[in-house]
GUTOR-471261 format. One record per residue (C-alpha): residue number from 0; residue in one letter; x, z, y. Coordinates in Angstrom, 2 decimals, always signed. Layout:
<atoms>
[NUM,A,[X,Z,Y]]
...
</atoms>
This chain:
<atoms>
[0,M,[+1.35,-9.33,+26.99]]
[1,V,[+1.67,-10.95,+23.55]]
[2,S,[+2.23,-9.91,+19.97]]
[3,I,[+5.35,-10.59,+17.92]]
[4,L,[+5.25,-10.78,+14.13]]
[5,F,[+8.34,-9.78,+12.17]]
[6,S,[+8.96,-10.65,+8.52]]
[7,F,[+11.51,-8.73,+6.45]]
[8,Q,[+12.75,-8.04,+2.93]]
[9,V,[+13.99,-4.83,+1.32]]
[10,P,[+16.50,-5.22,-1.53]]
[11,L,[+15.78,-2.44,-4.03]]
[12,E,[+18.49,-2.95,-6.65]]
[13,D,[+20.87,-0.04,-7.12]]
[14,Y,[+24.09,-1.59,-8.37]]
[15,S,[+25.57,+1.84,-9.08]]
[16,M,[+23.30,+1.98,-12.14]]
[17,D,[+24.36,+0.57,-15.51]]
[18,F,[+21.37,-1.75,-15.54]]
[19,G,[+20.07,-4.24,-13.03]]
[20,H,[+16.33,-3.89,-12.60]]
[21,Q,[+14.92,-6.00,-9.81]]
[22,G,[+12.65,-3.50,-8.10]]
[23,P,[+9.78,-1.57,-9.71]]
[24,L,[+8.37,-2.25,-13.16]]
[25,F,[+4.68,-3.14,-13.47]]
[26,H,[+2.32,-3.29,-16.44]]
[27,R,[+0.41,-6.56,-17.16]]
[28,W,[+0.25,-7.40,-13.46]]
[29,I,[+2.44,-8.04,-10.43]]
[30,P,[+1.13,-8.01,-6.83]]
[31,N,[+0.44,-11.56,-5.74]]
[32,G,[+2.24,-11.59,-2.41]]
[33,K,[+0.28,-11.12,+0.81]]
[34,E,[-2.98,-11.38,-1.13]]
[35,D,[-2.28,-7.88,-2.51]]
[36,A,[-0.47,-6.47,+0.53]]
[37,L,[-0.77,-2.78,+1.35]]
[38,S,[-1.14,-1.50,+4.91]]
[39,L,[+1.01,+1.51,+5.77]]
[40,D,[+0.72,+3.76,+8.81]]
[41,T,[+3.81,+3.52,+11.04]]
[42,R,[+2.60,+6.22,+13.48]]
[43,V,[+4.10,+4.05,+16.19]]
[44,P,[+1.56,+2.82,+18.79]]
[45,Y,[+0.73,-0.90,+18.93]]
[46,T,[+2.27,-1.68,+15.53]]
[47,S,[+0.84,-2.64,+12.15]]
[48,L,[+2.82,-2.78,+8.91]]
[49,K,[+2.07,-4.54,+5.62]]
[50,I,[+4.17,-4.60,+2.43]]
[51,W,[+3.94,-6.54,-0.82]]
[52,F,[+5.78,-7.83,-3.87]]
[53,E,[+5.81,-11.47,-4.86]]
[54,R,[+5.36,-12.97,-8.30]]
[55,R,[+8.79,-14.35,-9.03]]
[56,G,[+10.04,-15.65,-12.35]]
[57,Y,[+9.27,-18.10,-15.13]]
[58,V,[+8.16,-18.13,-18.76]]
[59,R,[+10.94,-18.04,-21.33]]
[60,N,[+10.41,-17.54,-25.06]]
[61,G,[+6.82,-16.49,-24.44]]
[62,C,[+7.68,-13.82,-21.84]]
[63,I,[+7.97,-13.83,-18.06]]
[64,E,[+11.59,-13.43,-17.03]]
[65,F,[+12.32,-12.38,-13.47]]
[66,D,[+14.08,-14.93,-11.28]]
[67,S,[+14.08,-14.43,-7.51]]
[68,K,[+14.38,-18.19,-6.92]]
[69,R,[+11.42,-19.29,-9.07]]
[70,K,[+7.68,-18.81,-8.60]]
[71,E,[+6.40,-19.94,-11.98]]
[72,V,[+4.62,-16.83,-13.19]]
[73,D,[+1.91,-17.80,-15.67]]
[74,E,[-1.02,-15.41,-15.17]]
[75,S,[-2.20,-15.84,-18.75]]
[76,V,[+1.21,-14.60,-19.95]]
[77,M,[+1.42,-11.94,-17.23]]
[78,E,[-1.81,-10.33,-18.43]]
[79,K,[-0.37,-10.01,-21.93]]
[80,Q,[+3.03,-8.63,-21.02]]
[81,G,[+3.67,-4.89,-21.08]]
[82,V,[+6.53,-4.67,-18.55]]
[83,L,[+7.11,-6.94,-15.55]]
[84,E,[+9.70,-6.76,-12.77]]
[85,G,[+8.49,-6.67,-9.17]]
[86,G,[+11.67,-7.80,-7.42]]
[87,R,[+12.48,-6.92,-3.83]]
[88,L,[+9.91,-5.63,-1.37]]
[89,F,[+8.55,-7.96,+1.31]]
[90,G,[+6.84,-6.96,+4.52]]
[91,S,[+5.53,-7.87,+7.94]]
[92,L,[+5.45,-5.81,+11.10]]
[93,Q,[+3.33,-6.81,+14.07]]
[94,I,[+4.26,-5.34,+17.44]]
[95,D,[+1.69,-5.71,+20.17]]
[96,E,[+2.13,-5.11,+23.89]]
[97,I,[+5.43,-7.03,+24.08]]
[98,V,[+6.61,-7.13,+27.71]]
[99,D,[+7.62,-10.41,+29.31]]
[100,E,[+11.32,-9.51,+29.49]]
[101,Q,[+11.44,-8.84,+25.76]]
[102,L,[+9.65,-12.09,+24.92]]
[103,E,[+11.95,-14.11,+27.16]]
[104,S,[+14.98,-12.47,+25.60]]
[105,L,[+13.75,-13.56,+22.17]]
[106,K,[+12.83,-17.09,+23.18]]
[107,Q,[+16.13,-17.66,+24.97]]
[108,N,[+18.02,-16.05,+22.08]]
[109,K,[+19.85,-13.63,+24.37]]
[110,I,[+21.81,-11.93,+21.60]]
[111,G,[+23.13,-8.58,+22.83]]
[112,D,[+20.62,-8.34,+25.68]]
[113,E,[+19.17,-4.84,+26.12]]
[114,H,[+15.56,-6.12,+25.94]]
[115,Y,[+16.38,-7.85,+22.64]]
[116,K,[+17.98,-4.67,+21.27]]
[117,E,[+14.97,-2.61,+22.39]]
[118,L,[+12.79,-4.66,+20.05]]
[119,G,[+15.29,-4.12,+17.26]]
[120,K,[+15.15,-0.37,+17.78]]
[121,K,[+11.36,-0.44,+17.76]]
[122,F,[+11.41,-2.42,+14.52]]
[123,A,[+13.78,+0.12,+12.94]]
[124,K,[+11.66,+3.06,+14.09]]
[125,A,[+8.37,+1.55,+12.90]]
[126,I,[+9.42,+0.61,+9.38]]
[127,Y,[+11.69,+3.47,+8.35]]
[128,E,[+9.31,+6.40,+7.76]]
[129,P,[+6.48,+4.55,+5.97]]
[130,I,[+8.76,+2.44,+3.76]]
[131,S,[+11.07,+5.33,+2.91]]
[132,Q,[+7.99,+7.40,+2.01]]
[133,F,[+6.64,+4.54,-0.12]]
[134,L,[+9.93,+4.12,-2.00]]
[135,Y,[+10.24,+7.87,-2.45]]
[136,F,[+6.75,+7.89,-3.96]]
[137,L,[+7.69,+5.16,-6.45]]
[138,R,[+10.99,+6.82,-7.26]]
[139,I,[+9.77,+10.41,-7.64]]
[140,R,[+6.09,+10.37,-8.63]]
[141,Y,[+6.15,+7.10,-10.58]]
[142,G,[+9.53,+7.95,-12.09]]
[143,Q,[+11.25,+4.68,-11.17]]
[144,Y,[+14.47,+6.40,-10.15]]
[145,W,[+16.53,+3.18,-10.11]]
[146,I,[+14.85,+2.11,-6.87]]
[147,R,[+17.15,+2.92,-3.99]]
[148,D,[+15.98,+4.26,-0.65]]
[149,I,[+16.56,+2.65,+2.73]]
[150,K,[+18.62,+4.43,+5.32]]
[151,K,[+17.52,+5.47,+8.76]]
[152,W,[+19.20,+3.65,+11.63]]
[153,N,[+21.86,+5.76,+13.31]]
[154,S,[+23.28,+4.34,+16.54]]
[155,S,[+26.51,+6.32,+16.10]]
[156,E,[+27.18,+4.70,+12.74]]
[157,E,[+25.77,+1.19,+12.97]]
[158,S,[+24.74,-1.45,+15.48]]
[159,I,[+21.05,-2.32,+15.55]]
[160,G,[+21.96,-5.94,+14.77]]
[161,N,[+23.82,-4.93,+11.61]]
[162,Y,[+20.90,-2.72,+10.55]]
[163,C,[+18.40,-5.58,+10.94]]
[164,R,[+20.64,-7.95,+8.99]]
[165,F,[+20.13,-5.83,+5.90]]
[166,F,[+16.39,-6.61,+6.06]]
[167,F,[+16.75,-10.38,+6.69]]
[168,V,[+14.46,-10.01,+9.71]]
[169,Q,[+12.77,-13.04,+11.29]]
[170,W,[+10.32,-13.20,+14.19]]
[171,S,[+7.35,-15.36,+15.14]]
[172,D,[+5.19,-15.58,+18.26]]
[173,D,[+2.66,-18.02,+16.76]]
[174,G,[+1.22,-15.88,+13.97]]
[175,G,[+3.79,-16.90,+11.39]]
[176,K,[+3.55,-20.67,+11.68]]
[177,S,[+7.21,-20.88,+12.69]]
[178,W,[+10.03,-18.39,+12.21]]
[179,N,[+13.28,-17.62,+14.01]]
[180,E,[+16.23,-15.43,+13.03]]
[181,F,[+16.07,-11.97,+14.61]]
[182,K,[+19.55,-11.04,+15.79]]
[183,P,[+19.64,-8.23,+18.38]]
[184,D,[+23.45,-8.29,+18.59]]
[185,N,[+26.53,-9.77,+16.91]]
[186,E,[+28.16,-6.46,+16.11]]
[187,H,[+29.05,-5.75,+12.51]]
[188,R,[+29.77,-2.09,+13.16]]
[189,A,[+28.74,+0.07,+10.22]]
[190,T,[+30.09,+3.17,+8.54]]
[191,I,[+30.39,+2.67,+4.79]]
[192,A,[+29.06,+5.65,+3.75]]
[193,I,[+13.08,+1.05,-25.90]]
[194,I,[+9.26,+1.22,-26.70]]
[195,S,[+7.99,+4.24,-28.65]]
[196,S,[+4.34,+3.20,-28.36]]
[197,I,[+1.93,+0.90,-26.57]]
[198,K,[+0.47,+4.04,-24.98]]
[199,E,[+3.84,+4.70,-23.38]]
[200,L,[+3.82,+1.24,-21.80]]
[201,R,[+0.28,+1.67,-20.56]]
[202,N,[+0.81,+5.11,-19.04]]
[203,S,[+4.32,+4.75,-17.65]]
[204,F,[+4.45,+1.69,-15.42]]
[205,L,[+2.68,+0.57,-12.26]]
[206,S,[-0.70,-1.08,-12.84]]
[207,K,[-2.92,-3.04,-10.48]]
[208,D,[-5.10,+0.05,-9.93]]
[209,D,[-2.01,+2.14,-9.16]]
[210,W,[-0.90,-0.38,-6.56]]
[211,E,[-4.24,-0.56,-4.81]]
[212,N,[-4.57,+3.26,-4.72]]
[213,I,[-1.12,+4.00,-3.28]]
[214,P,[-2.07,+4.06,+0.46]]
[215,E,[-4.90,+6.54,-0.13]]
[216,T,[-2.79,+8.63,-2.48]]
[217,I,[+0.07,+8.81,+0.02]]
[218,K,[-2.35,+10.11,+2.68]]
[219,K,[-3.18,+13.06,+0.42]]
[220,Y,[+0.42,+13.62,-0.55]]
[221,Q,[+1.63,+16.19,+1.94]]
[222,H,[+4.98,+17.43,+0.70]]
[223,H,[+8.37,+16.51,-0.63]]
[224,S,[+9.29,+19.43,-2.85]]
[225,I,[+12.63,+20.45,-4.28]]
[226,A,[+10.91,+21.00,-7.63]]
[227,E,[+9.69,+17.42,-7.96]]
[228,I,[+13.09,+16.03,-7.02]]
[229,S,[+14.68,+18.25,-9.66]]
[230,L,[+12.04,+17.09,-12.15]]
[231,A,[+12.80,+13.44,-11.35]]
[232,R,[+16.51,+14.08,-11.95]]
[233,A,[+15.74,+15.69,-15.30]]
[234,H,[+13.77,+12.57,-16.25]]
[235,Q,[+16.68,+10.36,-15.19]]
[236,Y,[+19.21,+12.34,-17.24]]
[237,L,[+16.93,+12.28,-20.27]]
[238,D,[+16.44,+8.52,-19.99]]
[239,Q,[+20.23,+8.13,-19.82]]
[240,D,[+20.65,+10.30,-22.96]]
[241,D,[+22.45,+13.00,-21.00]]
[242,L,[+20.71,+15.88,-22.76]]
[243,R,[+22.94,+18.58,-21.34]]
[244,H,[+22.15,+17.79,-17.71]]
[245,A,[+18.52,+16.96,-18.53]]
[246,I,[+18.08,+20.50,-19.90]]
[247,I,[+19.86,+22.17,-16.97]]
[248,E,[+17.93,+20.17,-14.36]]
[249,G,[+14.65,+20.49,-16.28]]
[250,A,[+14.87,+24.28,-16.53]]
[251,T,[+15.65,+24.41,-12.81]]
[252,A,[+12.58,+22.27,-12.13]]
[253,V,[+10.38,+24.74,-14.03]]
[254,E,[+11.76,+27.66,-12.03]]
[255,L,[+11.17,+25.88,-8.73]]
[256,A,[+7.73,+24.66,-9.78]]
[257,T,[+6.44,+28.16,-10.65]]
[258,S,[+7.41,+29.27,-7.16]]
[259,E,[+5.89,+26.23,-5.47]]
[260,F,[+2.70,+26.63,-7.48]]
[261,F,[+1.69,+29.71,-5.52]]
[262,N,[+3.10,+28.47,-2.24]]
[263,M,[+0.77,+25.46,-2.52]]
[264,K,[-2.20,+27.72,-3.26]]
[265,L,[-1.58,+30.30,-0.52]]
[266,N,[-1.06,+29.82,+3.20]]
[267,E,[+2.15,+31.12,+4.74]]
[268,D,[+0.22,+33.84,+6.58]]
[269,S,[-1.95,+34.83,+3.60]]
[270,K,[-2.52,+38.59,+3.53]]
[271,I,[-2.42,+38.72,-0.27]]
[272,K,[+0.82,+36.80,-0.66]]
[273,D,[+2.89,+40.00,-0.52]]
[274,E,[+1.08,+41.24,-3.62]]
[275,L,[+3.03,+38.64,-5.63]]
[276,G,[+6.30,+40.48,-5.01]]
[277,G,[+6.36,+42.03,-8.46]]
[278,F,[+5.49,+38.72,-10.10]]
[279,W,[+8.79,+37.18,-9.01]]
[280,G,[+10.63,+40.01,-10.74]]
[281,I,[+9.64,+38.82,-14.20]]
[282,S,[+11.39,+36.02,-16.09]]
[283,V,[+10.69,+32.34,-15.45]]
[284,S,[+9.33,+32.08,-18.98]]
[285,A,[+6.85,+34.90,-18.32]]
[286,Q,[+5.81,+33.26,-15.04]]
[287,L,[+5.28,+29.99,-16.89]]
[288,V,[+3.09,+31.70,-19.51]]
[289,A,[+0.93,+33.32,-16.82]]
[290,I,[+0.46,+30.09,-14.85]]
[291,G,[+0.17,+27.93,-17.97]]
[292,I,[-2.68,+30.00,-19.39]]
[293,T,[-4.46,+29.80,-16.04]]
[294,L,[-4.13,+26.00,-15.98]]
[295,G,[-5.10,+25.60,-19.62]]
[296,I,[-1.76,+24.13,-20.70]]
[297,P,[-1.63,+24.07,-24.52]]
[298,E,[+0.34,+26.94,-26.00]]
[299,Q,[+2.65,+24.64,-27.95]]
[300,K,[+3.68,+22.87,-24.74]]
[301,I,[+4.49,+26.21,-23.16]]
[302,Q,[+6.50,+27.28,-26.21]]
[303,D,[+8.50,+24.04,-26.25]]
[304,T,[+9.22,+24.36,-22.54]]
[305,I,[+10.40,+27.94,-22.96]]
[306,E,[+12.72,+26.82,-25.76]]
[307,V,[+14.35,+24.31,-23.40]]
[308,I,[+14.78,+27.06,-20.78]]
[309,Q,[+16.43,+29.28,-23.39]]
[310,T,[+18.69,+26.40,-24.41]]
[311,R,[+19.74,+26.02,-20.78]]
[312,H,[+21.02,+29.61,-20.84]]
[313,K,[+23.09,+28.88,-23.97]]
[314,I,[+24.53,+25.71,-22.41]]
[315,V,[+25.50,+27.42,-19.17]]
[316,H,[+26.73,+30.73,-20.59]]
[317,E,[+27.97,+29.80,-24.08]]
[318,G,[+29.02,+26.19,-23.69]]
[319,M,[+26.50,+25.02,-26.29]]
[320,E,[+26.13,+21.28,-26.87]]
[321,P,[+22.47,+20.30,-27.49]]
[322,D,[+21.54,+17.92,-30.28]]
[323,D,[+18.91,+15.17,-30.40]]
[324,K,[+16.32,+17.47,-31.98]]
[325,I,[+15.49,+18.90,-28.55]]
[326,T,[+14.74,+15.51,-26.96]]
[327,Q,[+10.98,+15.65,-27.52]]
[328,K,[+10.84,+19.22,-26.18]]
[329,I,[+12.55,+18.07,-22.98]]
[330,R,[+9.82,+15.45,-22.63]]
[331,T,[+7.26,+18.23,-23.09]]
[332,L,[+9.00,+20.22,-20.34]]
[333,L,[+8.65,+17.24,-17.99]]
[334,E,[+4.92,+17.01,-18.73]]
[335,T,[+4.37,+20.77,-18.41]]
[336,T,[+6.24,+21.00,-15.11]]
[337,S,[+4.31,+18.06,-13.72]]
[338,M,[+1.08,+19.96,-14.41]]
[339,L,[+2.34,+22.86,-12.30]]
[340,L,[+3.05,+20.49,-9.41]]
[341,G,[-0.42,+18.92,-9.51]]
[342,E,[-1.64,+15.56,-8.29]]
[343,P,[-0.70,+12.79,-7.89]]
[344,K,[+0.29,+12.43,-11.51]]
[345,F,[+3.95,+12.03,-12.41]]
[346,R,[+5.18,+9.14,-14.56]]
[347,F,[+8.24,+9.21,-16.80]]
[348,P,[+9.05,+5.58,-17.69]]
[349,S,[+12.11,+4.38,-19.53]]
[350,S,[+14.47,+2.12,-17.64]]
[351,N,[+14.95,+0.08,-20.81]]
[352,P,[+11.52,+0.13,-22.41]]
[353,G,[+11.57,-3.10,-24.35]]
[354,N,[+8.42,-5.17,-23.94]]
[355,A,[+5.21,-6.28,-25.60]]
[356,I,[+3.05,-9.37,-25.54]]
[357,M,[-0.58,-9.04,-26.65]]
[358,T,[-3.87,-10.79,-25.96]]
[359,N,[-6.14,-9.37,-23.26]]
[360,E,[-8.53,-8.27,-25.97]]
[361,K,[-5.77,-6.36,-27.75]]
[362,W,[-4.63,-4.64,-24.54]]
[363,E,[-8.21,-3.58,-23.83]]
[364,E,[-8.56,-2.33,-27.37]]
[365,E,[-5.42,-0.23,-26.99]]
[366,N,[-6.66,+1.12,-23.66]]
[367,S,[-9.99,+2.28,-25.09]]
</atoms>
C-alpha cells in the first residue's frame, strides 16, 4: 500500500458582503506558507491534514497590497504594517493505506470509477470537520465574520466531483514532486442553495502567536454556543453601523451568556443545579449583576451593558431609534458578554480598520 498526497485551496471571500476582504486579517505578520503550516486532527484513520496561508501581494506606496498572483511581500514592510490580508486558505491531506485498485484508478485517470470516487469521498470526509471548525473559530472567536464557511458534502445535492472542484484538488504519489488534477467524476450536479487607536490594531487582528496557538486552543475549545454566535452577530451589526440590530442581538447574547455561564460550571447531573431555579426568575440585568460581581467585572461596564439591554426593550416595544451616543456602550456589552463566556478570548475587529506603518521599535514601544 502507498500514500497519496492531496493539495487543495479554500476560497474564503464572501461576495455577499459590501467589501471584498481576501481571507483573514493579520497584524504585522502573515504565515509564510508551508513553513508556518498548522496540523489539524481529522479524526479519520490513516490521514494527516495541514493548512496554511501564503504571503501574497506586493509593496505599493509603502504598504503591502494583497494580490493573489504576486509573491513580493517585503518582510521589512510586513513587520511595520498594522493590517495584512491572508488570502485564501491552502492545505494538504495525506491519505495512507491506499489500496491498489484506488491507486490504479488514479494513475489511469478512470474518471467516474467507483474506486476513484471512494477517494474523493474520503477526502471530503477528512477535511470538512477540522477546516469548518477552524473557520468557525476565526469567524466567531476572532471576530472575522466575513470569512465564509465551507459546506459539508451531501450526495443527494452534489456529485463528489463537483464538490472537489470547489477546492481545486490535485493529487501526487511522489511526495509532491509532480501533481495531477483530481477529478472523481465529470458530473456538475449541484443544488444552488477605520482606526480608533494603535491598541485596537494590536488587539483585534491575528498575530503570529495567535496563529501558532490555534491548534492547542481548538483542542481546549469544547463547545459551539448559541450565545457566542449571537455575540458575533452583534459585533457584525455594530461594525456595519446597524445599531438597532446590534442592540437587539447584543442583549440577546447577554441573556444567553448568563444561562450558559452556569451550564459551563455545572454538570448536567449536578445535584445542586436545581437550586438555581429561583435565579432564573429574576431579570437578565439582575443575573448580570450577580455574575459580574463574582467575575470582578467593573461596575461601569455592567451599568453600560444594562443600559443597552434597557434600550433593547424600548426598540422592540416602543419603536425607538437609537442614536450614535450608545455605540461605545454596545462595544462595552460585547466585552462584558465575552467575559461571561470565558476563554479563548473574543476579538472584535473592524472590517475596514484603516492601516498603520511604523518601525519595529515603535510597534514594540506601543506594545509595552
